[in-house]
C-alpha positions in Angstrom: 0.0 0.0 0.0 1.3 3.4 -1.0 1.0 6.0 1.8 1.3 9.8 1.9 4.9 11.1 1.9 6.4 11.5 5.4 5.8 15.1 6.6 2.6 15.5 4.6 -1.0 14.5 5.4 -4.5 14.3 3.9 -7.2 16.6 5.2 -10.5 14.7 5.4 -14.1 15.5 6.2 -15.3 16.6 8.7 -12.0 18.3 9.5 -12.1 20.1 6.1 -15.3 21.8 7.3 -13.3 23.5 10.0 -10.6 24.6 7.6 -13.3 26.0 5.3 -14.9 27.8 8.2 -11.5 29.4 9.2 -10.9 30.5 5.6 -14.4 31.9 5.3 -14.0 34.0 8.4 -10.5 35.1 7.3 -11.9 36.4 4.0 -14.8 38.2 5.8 -12.4 40.0 8.2 -9.8 40.8 5.6 -12.6 42.3 3.3 -13.7 44.5 6.2 -10.1 46.0 6.2 -10.1 46.4 2.4 -7.6 43.6 1.8 -7.7 41.9 -1.7 -6.6 38.4 -2.6 -3.5 37.7 -4.7 -2.4 34.3 -6.0 1.2 33.7 -6.7 2.9 30.6 -8.3 3.7 27.7 -6.0 7.3 27.6 -7.3 9.6 30.5 -8.0 13.2 31.2 -9.0 15.5 30.0 -6.2 17.2 33.4 -6.4 14.0 35.1 -5.1 14.3 33.4 -1.7 18.1 33.6 -1.5 18.0 37.3 -2.0 14.7 38.0 -0.2 14.7 35.6 2.7 18.5 35.5 3.2 21.1 32.9 2.2 22.1 32.3 5.9 18.6 31.7 7.2 17.6 28.1 8.1 14.9 28.2 5.4 17.3 28.9 2.5 20.3 26.9 3.8 18.5 23.8 5.0 14.7 23.7 4.4 13.9 24.5 0.8 12.7 22.0 -1.9 14.9 23.0 -4.8 15.6 21.5 -8.2 17.2 22.3 -11.5 14.8 22.8 -14.4 15.5 20.2 -17.1 12.7 21.3 -19.5 12.7 20.8 -23.2 13.2 24.5 -24.0 16.8 25.4 -24.0 16.0 28.8 -22.3 14.6 26.8 -19.2 17.6 24.5 -18.7 19.8 25.2 -15.8 17.3 27.4 -14.0 17.1 26.7 -10.3 13.5 26.5 -9.0 12.1 26.2 -5.5 8.7 25.3 -4.0 7.7 28.4 -2.1 8.7 28.2 1.6 6.9 31.4 2.5 4.7 33.9 0.7 6.1 37.4 1.3 9.0 37.3 -1.1 6.7 36.1 -3.9 4.1 38.8 -3.2 6.8 41.5 -3.3 8.2 40.0 -6.5 4.7 40.4 -8.0 4.4 43.9 -6.6 7.6 44.8 -8.5 6.9 42.9 -11.7 3.4 44.3 -12.2 4.3 47.9 -11.0 1.6 47.8 -8.3 3.0 51.0 -6.8 0.8 52.8 -9.4 -2.2 51.7 -7.2 -0.7 53.4 -4.1 -1.1 51.5 -0.9 -1.7 47.7 -1.6 -3.4 45.5 1.0 -3.0 41.9 -0.3 -3.5 38.5 1.1 -3.1 34.9 0.0 -4.1 31.5 1.3 -2.3 28.3 0.1 0.4 25.6 0.6 4.0 26.3 1.4 6.9 23.8 1.6 9.8 23.3 4.0 12.1 20.3 4.5 12.0 20.5 8.3 11.5 17.8 11.0 7.8 17.0 11.2 6.3 17.6 14.6 3.0 18.7 16.1 1.4 21.3 13.9 4.4 21.3 11.5 4.5 19.6 8.2 6.7 19.6 5.1 3.6 20.7 3.1 1.8 23.2 5.3 -0.8 25.9 4.7 -0.4 29.6 5.4 -2.7 32.6 5.5 -0.6 35.6 4.6 -1.4 39.3 4.5 0.8 42.2 3.4 0.5 46.0 3.2 3.0 47.5 0.8 3.4 50.6 -1.3 5.5 53.8 -1.8 6.1 55.8 1.3 3.9 58.6 -0.1 0.9 56.2 0.3 1.5 55.9 4.1 3.0 52.5 3.9 5.7 53.3 6.4 3.4 54.8 9.0 3.1 53.2 12.5 -0.7 53.5 11.9 -0.4 50.7 9.3 1.4 48.5 11.8 -1.3 49.1 14.4 -4.1 48.5 11.9 -2.6 45.1 10.9 -2.2 44.0 14.6 -5.8 45.1 15.4 -7.0 43.2 12.3 -5.3 40.0 13.6 -6.9 40.5 17.1 -10.3 40.9 15.4 -9.7 37.7 13.4 -8.7 35.6 16.4 -11.6 36.9 18.4 -14.1 36.3 15.5 -12.8 32.7 15.3 -13.3 32.2 19.0 -9.7 31.7 19.9 -9.4 32.9 23.5 -6.4 33.8 25.7 -4.1 34.6 22.9 -1.1 36.8 23.6 0.4 39.5 21.4 4.2 39.9 21.9 5.6 43.1 20.4 9.2 44.4 19.7 11.2 46.5 17.4 14.2 45.0 15.6 15.3 48.4 14.4 16.5 49.6 11.0 18.8 47.7 8.8 21.8 49.7 10.1 20.8 49.1 13.7 20.4 45.3 13.0 23.9 45.3 11.6 25.3 46.8 14.8 23.2 44.5 17.0 24.3 41.4 15.0 27.9 42.4 15.4 27.4 42.9 19.2 25.8 39.5 19.4 28.6 37.9 17.4 31.2 39.3 19.9 29.1 38.3 22.9 28.6 34.8 21.6 32.2 34.1 20.7 33.3 32.9 24.2 30.1 31.0 25.0 28.9 29.6 21.7 30.5 26.2 22.3 28.1 25.7 25.2 25.0 26.2 23.0 23.1 23.6 21.0 24.4 22.7 17.5 22.0 24.9 15.6 23.0 27.9 17.8 26.7 27.2 17.4 26.2 27.5 13.6 23.9 30.6 13.9 26.4 32.3 16.1 28.7 32.6 13.1 26.3 32.9 10.2 23.3 34.7 11.6 23.6 35.6 15.3 20.1 37.2 15.5 18.6 33.7 15.1 20.2 32.5 18.3 17.5 34.6 20.1 14.9 32.3 18.4 16.3 29.2 20.2 13.8 27.2 22.2 16.3 24.8 23.8 15.8 25.2 27.6 19.5 24.6 28.5 20.5 27.6 26.2 18.2 30.2 27.8 20.5 31.2 30.7 23.2 32.1 28.2 20.8 33.8 25.8 19.3 35.9 28.7 22.8 37.5 29.2 23.2 38.6 25.5 22.8 42.2 24.4 19.3 43.4 23.7 18.1 45.1 20.5 16.5 47.9 22.6 20.1 49.1 23.4 20.7 49.8 19.7 17.5 51.6 18.6 17.8 55.2 17.5 15.2 57.9 18.3 13.3 57.3 15.0 12.8 53.6 15.7 11.8 54.3 19.3 9.2 56.8 18.2 7.8 54.4 15.6 7.3 51.5 18.1 5.9 54.0 20.7 3.3 55.2 18.2 2.3 51.6 17.4 1.8 51.0 21.2 -0.2 54.2 21.6 -2.7 53.2 18.9 -3.1 49.7 20.2 -3.9 51.0 23.6 -6.5 53.4 22.2 -8.3 50.6 20.3 -8.1 48.1 23.2 -5.7 45.5 21.9 -3.6 44.1 24.7 0.1 43.4 24.1 3.4 42.6 25.9 6.8 44.0 25.0 9.3 41.3 24.5 12.7 42.7 23.7 14.0 39.2 23.0 11.5 38.7 20.1 13.2 38.8 16.7 12.2 37.6 13.3 14.6 35.2 11.7 14.4 36.3 8.1 16.8 39.0 6.8 14.1 41.3 5.4 12.5 42.3 8.8 12.9 45.8 10.2 11.4 47.8 13.0 8.1 46.3 14.2 8.1 42.6 14.9 5.4 40.6 16.6 4.0 37.1 17.4 0.6 35.9 18.6 0.9 32.9 20.8 -1.6 30.4 22.3 -1.1 27.9 25.1 -2.9 25.1 23.4 0.0 24.6 21.0 2.6 23.5 23.7 6.2 24.7 23.7 6.0 25.8 20.0 3.1 28.1 20.8 3.2 30.7 18.1 0.0 30.9 16.0 1.4 33.5 13.7 4.2 36.0 13.4 5.2 38.9 11.2 6.7 42.4 11.0 7.8 45.3 8.9 10.2 44.8 5.9 11.0 48.3 4.6 14.0 47.3 2.5 12.7 44.0 0.8 11.6 45.6 -2.4 15.0 47.2 -3.0 16.7 43.9 -2.2 14.7 42.3 -5.0 15.6 45.0 -7.5 12.4 47.1 -7.1 11.8 50.7 -5.9 11.5 51.7 -2.2 8.3 50.2 -0.9 7.9 50.0 2.9 5.7 47.1 4.0 4.4 45.1 6.9 2.8 41.7 6.9 2.3 38.4 8.7 1.8 34.7 8.1 -0.6 32.5 10.0 0.2 28.8 10.1 -3.2 27.5 9.2 -2.5 24.0 10.5 -1.6 25.4 13.9 -4.5 27.8 13.8 -7.0 25.0 13.3 -5.3 23.0 16.1 -6.0 26.0 18.4 -9.6 25.9 17.4 -10.3 22.2 17.7 -11.2 22.1 21.4 -13.6 25.1 21.3 -15.0 24.5 17.8 -15.2 20.8 16.9 -15.3 20.2 13.1 -18.7 18.6 13.4 -20.2 21.9 14.7 -19.3 23.8 11.5 -19.9 21.1 9.0 -23.1 21.8 7.1 -25.4 18.8 7.3 -28.0 17.9 4.7 -31.4 19.6 5.0 -33.0 16.5 3.6 -32.2 13.0 2.5 -34.4 11.9 -0.5 -35.3 8.2 -0.4 -36.6 6.9 -3.8 -38.8 3.7 -3.3 -39.5 1.3 -6.2 -38.3 1.0 -9.8 -38.1 4.1 -11.8 -38.0 6.4 -8.8 -34.4 7.4 -9.2 -35.5 9.7 -12.1 -38.2 11.3 -10.0 -35.9 11.7 -7.0 -33.2 13.4 -9.2 -35.7 15.9 -10.5 -36.9 16.7 -7.0 -33.3 17.0 -5.7 -32.5 19.5 -8.5 -35.5 21.7 -7.7 -34.6 21.8 -4.0 -30.9 22.4 -4.6 -31.8 25.4 -6.8 -33.5 26.7 -3.7 -30.1 26.4 -1.8 -31.2 23.3 0.2 -28.4 20.8 1.0 -29.7 17.5 -0.4 -28.4 14.0 -0.1 -29.8 11.5 -2.6 -30.4 7.8 -2.0 -31.1 5.0 -4.4 -34.2 3.1 -5.5 -32.5 -0.2 -4.7 -32.4 0.6 -1.0 -35.0 -0.8 1.4 -36.7 1.9 3.5 -34.8 0.8 6.6 -31.5 1.3 4.8 -32.6 4.7 3.6 -33.4 5.8 7.1 -30.0 4.5 8.3 -28.2 6.4 5.5 -30.2 9.6 6.3 -29.3 9.4 10.0 -25.6 8.7 9.2 -25.5 11.7 6.9 -27.0 13.9 9.7 -30.0 15.0 7.6 -32.8 16.9 9.3 -35.5 15.3 7.2 -36.1 12.2 5.1 -38.3 12.7 2.0 -40.1 9.6 0.6 -40.4 9.5 -3.2 -42.6 6.6 -4.3 -45.1 6.0 -7.1 -48.1 7.2 -5.0 -46.3 10.3 -3.9 -45.4 11.2 -7.5 -49.0 10.7 -8.7 -50.3 12.9 -5.9 -47.5 15.5 -6.3 -47.2 15.5 -2.5 -44.4 13.7 -0.6 -44.0 12.2 2.9 -41.5 14.3 4.9 -40.3 13.0 8.2 -38.3 15.0 10.8 -35.7 12.5 12.0 -35.2 14.2 15.4 -38.9 14.5 16.4 -40.4 11.7 14.4 -43.1 14.0 13.0 -44.2 13.0 9.5 -46.4 15.1 7.2 -47.4 15.1 3.6 -46.2 18.2 1.8 -47.2 19.4 -1.7 -44.3 19.7 -4.1 -44.6 23.5 -4.4 -44.2 23.9 -0.6 -41.3 21.5 0.0 -38.5 24.0 -0.3 -40.0 26.3 2.3 -40.9 23.5 4.6 -37.4 22.0 4.5 -35.8 25.4 5.3 -38.1 26.1 8.3 
């Protein structure tokens, strides 16, 4: 038997009903904030992620699914392609390629699969799903304003509340400008030099290649060493301090609670200034539902014009895990309004006609088969979770009125064909 590839999984009903519920709420909330959907390719040029995400990040150095194109066209051969490990770089690439700055401020989102070759664990898969939102545009459109940061954070809080996720925590920090990050990274490198051999293997490597990522470490034994390292707040200039203070002021005004965590960093090279994570206790040690931040220099790094931006990515797998206790999949799965039970030869045709009429009226209809005995039809209707069972036999067709039974109460009535749609929806 052939099974799913390790690190991937199938999503099956009724769980997919919860996924659809999440995505429906996401679209409703994003629309209220005037975000619009963008769909980018699942694979891109490897150079996009090397330049945009950073060659020394774990994503680019260890986790990407990359291959060389060996297509028939000579122009394709030798091109290195990568399954997208994240969405932001592709969205900014599209912003540049299609000159979206002509539209002013762009509020964009996408929902879809991402791919990383990492160790599978609870809520983490090699093919996983992300909900991603980005605000990007020329500075003249207000894209660099702290008001944009606060609006994005308030939108996320609204989304989590609308989904029914309780007791989430917003952790907030500033990682400074690009120049401040360079100074901070160098200070970390110096501070780590005498102690790096005491850290875990990943952190020993990061101490040399990308010291900022050491602060992301979750290994308990490393925390006493990490706690003594320099803090980014020591390296912020007045402009960065004013920016994060303005974000906090707006969040307080709109009633979004937050905690300052000056150890919070974002591991990708493109992040600047505002950085944040929303966490939830139901996810265990790896408790982040989503994270994001500002990336004011990413467009230039990819060869485009200056385009300050801020965005975030929600791990949909982990978001659904956070919801499962409070919102079981069965509670959002739409059950059939009616199960149609054709009785006797030739009744499949009549049942199909009736099902088409009811479905045109937006009823959810499950359809049986004329070979089923009545008992089997009742069992199938109950298993499907239908509210009603509708009997379609020769006598009912002649009378143009049908026996409709409420499976919960046991009440059975004869309903004229013209009144069926209304009765079923009552």
